[in-house]
C-alpha positions in Angstrom: 0.0 0.0 0.0 1.4 3.4 -1.0 0.9 6.3 1.3 1.2 9.9 0.2 1.6 12.6 2.8 2.1 16.2 2.0 5.0 18.0 3.6 2.5 20.4 5.2 0.9 17.3 6.9 4.3 16.3 8.2 5.0 19.8 9.5 1.6 20.0 11.1 2.3 16.6 12.8 5.6 17.8 14.1 3.9 21.0 15.5 1.3 18.9 17.2 4.1 17.1 19.1 5.1 20.2 21.1 8.8 19.5 20.6 11.2 21.5 22.7 13.6 23.9 21.0 16.5 21.5 21.5 14.5 18.6 19.9 13.7 20.8 16.9 17.3 21.8 16.6 18.3 18.1 16.8 15.8 17.2 14.1 16.9 20.1 11.9 20.6 19.2 12.2 20.0 15.6 11.4 17.8 16.3 8.4 20.3 18.9 7.2 23.2 16.4 7.4 21.2 13.8 5.5 20.4 16.3 2.7 24.1 17.3 2.5 25.2 13.6 2.3 22.6 12.9 -0.4 23.6 15.9 -2.4 27.3 15.0 -2.1 26.5 11.4 -3.2 24.5 12.6 -6.1 27.1 15.3 -7.0 24.5 18.0 -6.6 25.9 20.0 -3.6 24.2 23.2 -5.0 21.2 24.0 -2.9 19.0 24.6 -5.9 18.1 28.1 -4.7 18.7 30.8 -7.3 21.6 33.2 -6.4 20.4 36.7 -5.9 22.0 39.4 -7.9 22.3 43.0 -6.7 20.0 44.1 -9.6 17.3 41.7 -8.3 17.1 43.5 -5.0 15.0 46.5 -4.3 16.8 48.1 -1.4 16.6 51.7 -0.4 19.8 53.8 -0.8 19.9 54.2 3.0 20.0 50.5 3.6 22.5 49.9 0.8 24.8 52.4 2.5 24.5 50.5 5.8 25.6 47.2 4.3 28.1 48.5 1.7 31.3 46.6 2.0 29.8 43.9 4.3 31.2 40.4 3.6 29.9 37.1 4.9 32.5 34.9 6.6 34.0 32.2 4.4 32.4 29.5 6.5 28.8 30.9 6.2 26.4 28.2 5.2 23.4 29.6 3.3 21.4 26.4 3.5 21.8 26.0 7.3 21.0 29.7 7.8 17.8 29.3 5.7 16.8 26.2 7.7 17.4 28.0 11.0 15.4 31.0 9.9 12.5 28.7 8.8 12.6 26.9 12.1 12.4 30.1 14.0 9.6 31.5 11.8 7.5 28.4 11.7 8.8 26.3 14.6 
């Protein structure tokens, strides 16, 4: 018997479990590591997210002046940052 479950259903189920923050972090870390391993095995380490270009952004001149010259550290991980953001927003 095949069972199809939407990702929203999975997320709603997880929310219904009232997991602690540390449990959510543990789950996120393990899922993230699995994704990285699968991408590495498949040779697709790219996250699949489109890269933003400066011309794609609509930022006020005031904000641009604040962030001008700012560089992310070499070890910054976009995928992990995105996952942590989503967990904070929806977790």
